[in-house]
C-alpha positions in Angstrom: 81.0 26.8 -17.8 80.2 24.0 -20.5 82.2 21.8 -22.6 81.8 23.7 -25.7 83.1 26.8 -24.4 86.0 24.9 -22.9 87.0 23.3 -25.9 87.1 26.6 -27.7 89.3 28.1 -24.9 91.5 24.7 -24.7 91.8 24.8 -28.5 92.8 28.2 -28.8 95.2 28.4 -25.9 96.8 25.3 -27.6 97.5 27.4 -30.9 98.9 30.5 -29.4 101.1 28.2 -27.1 102.4 26.3 -30.0 103.0 29.6 -31.9 105.0 30.9 -29.0 106.7 27.4 -28.8 107.8 27.7 -32.8 108.8 31.0 -32.1 111.2 30.4 -28.8 112.3 26.9 -30.0 112.3 27.4 -34.0 113.0 30.7 -34.4 109.5 31.4 -36.1 108.7 34.9 -36.5 105.5 36.8 -37.0 107.4 40.1 -37.8 109.9 38.7 -40.5 108.1 39.4 -43.9 104.6 37.8 -45.0 103.7 34.9 -42.8 100.8 32.8 -42.7 101.2 32.6 -38.9 99.4 35.7 -38.4 96.2 33.7 -39.6 97.1 30.8 -37.2 97.3 33.6 -34.3 94.1 35.1 -35.5 92.0 31.7 -35.4 93.7 30.7 -31.9 92.7 34.3 -30.5 89.2 33.9 -31.8 88.8 30.4 -30.5 89.8 31.8 -27.1 87.7 34.9 -26.9 84.6 32.9 -28.3 85.1 30.6 -25.3 85.3 33.4 -23.1 82.8 35.6 -24.3 80.3 33.2 -25.9 80.6 35.7 -28.8 81.5 34.1 -32.1 81.1 36.0 -35.4 81.3 33.0 -37.7 78.7 31.3 -35.4 76.2 34.2 -36.1 76.8 34.5 -39.8 76.1 30.5 -40.1 72.6 30.8 -38.0 71.6 33.5 -40.1 72.2 31.8 -42.9 70.1 29.0 -41.4 72.4 26.7 -40.7 71.2 24.5 -37.4 73.1 24.9 -34.3 74.7 21.6 -32.8 74.1 22.8 -29.3 70.6 21.2 -27.8 70.3 23.7 -25.6 70.2 26.8 -28.2 67.7 24.6 -30.3 65.6 24.1 -27.5 65.7 27.6 -26.4 67.3 26.8 -23.0 70.9 28.3 -24.1 71.8 32.0 -23.7 
């Protein structure tokens, strides 16, 4: 496990926990009408899953468009 994966896992967890706390303490609801909280939940869940599975669709799209990876291990061929 490297720092990049841990950061994604932690960030995704924080986002999902903040949604849970907003629901419990502020009465925020994902089911009452149209809400942007679904987008927040989507971002949090994707951060969490990309940290666990090492797969991120946006990363694949950006690499295909020619954006250089910020990870030295990937640039040097040492990454998986």
